[in-house]
MIZA-653493 format. One record per residue: z, y, x of N, C-alpha, C, O in turn; residue in three letters; residue number from 1. Coordinates in pm, 1 decimal. Last residue first. Layout:
% MIZA-653493
(atom (Z,Y,X),(Z,Y,X),(Z,Y,X),(Z,Y,X),'ALA',NUM)
...
//
This chain:
% MIZA-653493
(atom (4408.9,4251.1,-680.6),(4473.3,4276.9,-550.3),(4439.9,4169.6,-452.0),(4484.9,4174.5,-337.5),'ASN',60)
(atom (4184.1,4395.8,-906.6),(4235.7,4272.9,-846.2),(4294.0,4305.9,-710.0),(4234.1,4380.9,-632.9),'LEU',59)
(atom (4255.6,4638.4,-1155.4),(4200.4,4606.4,-1023.8),(4263.0,4478.4,-971.4),(4382.4,4455.4,-990.2),'LEU',58)
(atom (4196.5,4584.2,-1504.6),(4287.1,4609.0,-1391.9),(4219.9,4569.0,-1260.6),(4138.0,4477.3,-1256.5),'PRO',57)
(atom (3943.0,4751.0,-1692.6),(3993.7,4627.6,-1632.3),(4089.4,4662.5,-1518.2),(4066.5,4758.2,-1444.2),'LYS',56)
(atom (3844.3,4996.8,-1757.2),(3954.5,4945.7,-1838.7),(4015.1,4818.7,-1780.4),(4127.5,4782.5,-1815.4),'GLN',55)
(atom (3631.3,5033.8,-1588.5),(3747.7,5120.9,-1571.3),(3868.3,5071.4,-1650.6),(3982.3,5101.1,-1614.8),'LEU',54)
(atom (3450.2,4850.7,-1691.4),(3506.4,4829.0,-1558.0),(3632.3,4912.3,-1536.1),(3727.7,4867.0,-1473.0),'LEU',53)
(atom (3389.8,4975.5,-1935.7),(3451.3,4842.3,-1934.0),(3517.9,4816.1,-1799.4),(3629.7,4764.8,-1794.3),'GLU',52)
(atom (3268.2,5209.6,-1841.3),(3391.3,5218.4,-1920.4),(3464.2,5084.5,-1921.8),(3586.7,5080.4,-1910.5),'GLU',51)
(atom (3045.5,5094.6,-1719.4),(3141.1,5168.9,-1638.2),(3274.3,5181.4,-1711.8),(3380.6,5165.7,-1651.8),'LEU',50)
(atom (2915.7,4991.0,-1943.4),(2964.5,4899.6,-1840.0),(3069.2,4967.5,-1753.1),(3169.8,4906.5,-1716.9),'LYS',49)
(atom (2853.1,5234.7,-2074.2),(2937.3,5134.6,-2140.3),(2996.4,5038.4,-2037.3),(3115.4,5007.4,-2043.4),'GLN',48)
(atom (2682.1,5352.6,-1887.8),(2807.6,5419.8,-1922.9),(2904.2,5319.9,-1985.8),(3023.3,5320.2,-1954.6),'VAL',47)
(atom (2471.3,5163.6,-1894.4),(2542.7,5192.8,-1770.1),(2677.5,5256.9,-1796.4),(2777.0,5219.8,-1734.1),'GLY',46)
(atom (2387.3,5187.0,-2157.9),(2440.3,5058.6,-2111.7),(2521.5,5079.9,-1985.0),(2628.5,5021.2,-1969.1),'VAL',45)
(atom (2293.6,5452.1,-2147.5),(2404.3,5416.6,-2237.4),(2468.3,5285.1,-2196.1),(2590.7,5272.5,-2199.0),'LYS',44)
(atom (2084.4,5425.1,-1961.3),(2196.4,5515.0,-1932.6),(2317.4,5476.5,-2017.7),(2429.6,5469.0,-1967.5),'TYR',43)
(atom (1915.8,5254.0,-2099.5),(1971.8,5210.0,-1971.5),(2092.5,5295.8,-1935.1),(2191.9,5244.5,-1883.7),'ALA',42)
(atom (1849.3,5421.4,-2313.9),(1920.6,5295.3,-2337.9),(1987.1,5246.0,-2210.6),(2101.8,5201.4,-2213.2),'SER',41)
(atom (1711.1,5622.7,-2177.6),(1831.6,5656.8,-2252.5),(1915.4,5532.2,-2277.7),(2037.8,5535.6,-2264.8),'ASP',40)
(atom (1495.8,5473.4,-2080.0),(1585.5,5540.2,-1986.0),(1718.2,5574.1,-2053.7),(1824.8,5556.7,-1994.6),'GLN',39)
(atom (1377.9,5397.7,-2320.5),(1425.2,5295.2,-2226.7),(1526.3,5356.0,-2130.2),(1630.2,5296.2,-2102.3),'VAL',38)
(atom (1308.5,5649.2,-2421.9),(1401.7,5562.6,-2495.3),(1461.2,5456.5,-2404.2),(1581.0,5428.7,-2410.0),'LEU',37)
(atom (1127.1,5733.7,-2227.2),(1248.9,5811.9,-2249.7),(1352.8,5727.9,-2323.4),(1471.6,5734.2,-2291.6),'ALA',36)
(atom (926.9,5544.0,-2262.4),(997.3,5551.1,-2134.3),(1128.5,5627.2,-2149.0),(1229.5,5589.3,-2089.8),'GLN',35)
(atom (842.7,5614.5,-2520.7),(902.6,5482.5,-2496.8),(980.9,5481.7,-2366.3),(1089.9,5424.8,-2359.9),'MET',34)
(atom (735.3,5867.4,-2467.9),(849.8,5855.3,-2558.8),(920.0,5721.7,-2538.8),(1042.9,5715.5,-2539.7),'ALA',33)
(atom (521.3,5793.1,-2303.0),(627.2,5879.6,-2251.1),(752.9,5870.5,-2337.5),(864.3,5866.4,-2285.2),'SER',32)
(atom (365.3,5647.3,-2482.4),(419.8,5581.7,-2363.6),(537.4,5662.0,-2308.0),(640.2,5605.4,-2270.6),'TRP',31)
(atom (299.8,5854.2,-2662.1),(373.4,5736.5,-2709.1),(439.3,5664.5,-2591.4),(555.6,5625.3,-2599.7),'GLU',30)
(atom (152.9,6017.9,-2489.4),(274.0,6069.6,-2553.0),(362.1,5955.1,-2602.2),(484.1,5958.4,-2586.0),'LEU',29)
(atom (-60.1,5848.3,-2429.6),(27.4,5896.2,-2322.2),(159.8,5947.2,-2378.4),(265.9,5922.3,-2321.2),'LEU',28)
(atom (-169.6,5823.5,-2686.2),(-118.8,5704.5,-2617.6),(-24.7,5743.3,-2504.2),(78.6,5679.3,-2484.4),'LYS',27)
(atom (-246.3,6089.8,-2729.1),(-147.1,6027.7,-2817.2),(-86.7,5903.1,-2753.1),(33.6,5879.6,-2764.2),'LEU',26)
(atom (-441.3,6117.3,-2529.2),(-319.9,6199.0,-2523.8),(-210.0,6140.5,-2612.3),(-92.9,6141.7,-2574.2),'LEU',25)
(atom (-630.9,5936.2,-2629.6),(-569.3,5914.2,-2498.1),(-439.6,5992.5,-2486.0),(-339.3,5939.9,-2437.8),'THR',24)
(atom (-699.5,6062.0,-2870.6),(-641.1,5927.0,-2870.8),(-568.8,5898.0,-2740.0),(-459.1,5842.1,-2739.6),'ARG',23)
(atom (-808.5,6300.4,-2767.6),(-689.1,6305.4,-2852.7),(-621.4,6168.7,-2856.7),(-498.9,6160.2,-2847.2),'VAL',22)
(atom (-1030.7,6194.0,-2631.4),(-928.8,6270.4,-2559.2),(-799.1,6274.4,-2638.6),(-691.3,6254.0,-2582.7),'THR',21)
(atom (-1175.5,6080.1,-2840.8),(-1124.4,5994.6,-2733.0),(-1013.7,6064.7,-2655.3),(-914.5,6002.2,-2617.6),'LEU',20)
(atom (-1234.4,6314.5,-2982.7),(-1154.3,6209.3,-3046.5),(-1095.4,6117.2,-2940.5),(-978.4,6080.0,-2948.9),'ILE',19)
(atom (-1396.2,6441.7,-2793.7),(-1270.7,6504.3,-2837.0),(-1178.3,6401.3,-2900.4),(-1057.9,6400.9,-2874.6),'SER',18)
(atom (-1612.9,6270.9,-2781.6),(-1530.2,6285.7,-2662.0),(-1396.8,6351.6,-2696.5),(-1294.9,6320.4,-2634.8),'SER',17)
(atom (-1711.3,6302.7,-3043.9),(-1666.2,6171.0,-2995.7),(-1574.8,6184.6,-2875.2),(-1471.5,6118.1,-2866.9),'ARG',16)
(atom (-1773.8,6579.4,-3045.1),(-1677.7,6523.5,-3141.2),(-1622.2,6390.5,-3091.8),(-1501.4,6367.4,-3096.7),'GLU',15)
(atom (-1966.8,6590.5,-2842.5),(-1842.2,6667.3,-2828.3),(-1735.5,6611.3,-2922.3),(-1619.7,6597.4,-2883.1),'VAL',14)
(atom (-2164.1,6430.5,-2961.4),(-2104.7,6391.0,-2833.5),(-1969.9,6460.6,-2813.7),(-1871.7,6398.1,-2773.4),'TYR',13)
(atom (-2225.3,6585.3,-3182.2),(-2171.9,6450.3,-3202.1),(-2103.8,6401.1,-3075.0),(-1998.5,6337.6,-3080.5),'GLN',12)
(atom (-2330.8,6810.2,-3052.2),(-2207.7,6823.4,-3130.8),(-2143.8,6686.7,-3156.1),(-2021.5,6674.0,-3152.0),'MET',11)
(atom (-2561.1,6696.6,-2940.8),(-2459.3,6755.3,-2853.0),(-2326.2,6767.3,-2926.8),(-2220.8,6738.1,-2870.3),'ALA',10)
(atom (-2699.2,6627.3,-3171.8),(-2655.6,6522.4,-3078.7),(-2545.9,6573.7,-2986.2),(-2449.7,6502.6,-2957.1),'GLN',9)
(atom (-2745.3,6885.1,-3272.1),(-2668.6,6788.4,-3351.4),(-2615.0,6676.9,-3261.8),(-2499.3,6636.9,-3274.2),'ARG',8)
(atom (-2907.2,6988.9,-3068.5),(-2778.1,7052.4,-3098.0),(-2687.7,6956.2,-3176.1),(-2567.9,6947.3,-3149.2),'GLU',7)
(atom (-3126.8,6821.1,-3092.0),(-3051.3,6824.7,-2966.4),(-2912.0,6883.8,-2988.9),(-2812.6,6834.8,-2935.2),'GLN',6)
(atom (-3209.2,6887.9,-3349.0),(-3166.2,6750.7,-3320.3),(-3082.3,6746.1,-3192.6),(-2980.8,6676.8,-3185.7),'GLN',5)
(atom (-3277.9,7156.4,-3303.3),(-3173.9,7123.1,-3402.2),(-3119.8,6982.5,-3377.8),(-2999.0,6960.1,-3385.0),'GLU',4)
(atom (-3486.5,7136.5,-3126.6),(-3361.3,7194.7,-3077.0),(-3246.3,7167.3,-3174.5),(-3130.9,7156.4,-3133.1),'SER',3)
(atom (-3651.7,6815.4,-3156.9),(-3632.8,6957.5,-3187.4),(-3498.0,7007.2,-3135.4),(-3408.4,6928.6,-3104.8),'SER',2)
(atom (-3828.1,6612.5,-2940.4),(-3703.5,6629.3,-3012.3),(-3681.0,6779.2,-3034.4),(-3690.5,6858.9,-2941.1),'MET',1)
//
């Protein structure tokens, strides 16, 4: 195998591994964004429930 072929194969390997790395990072970023949305939604629901509870009269 010539050095040009070896270099071409090495570059193809680097390209493939780079694409996999970018895809993995994008999936992690997407997951992180979803977690942030879920957390934000849970916070908003919690605040809404607290407001509802504060508006109700206390039972004696």
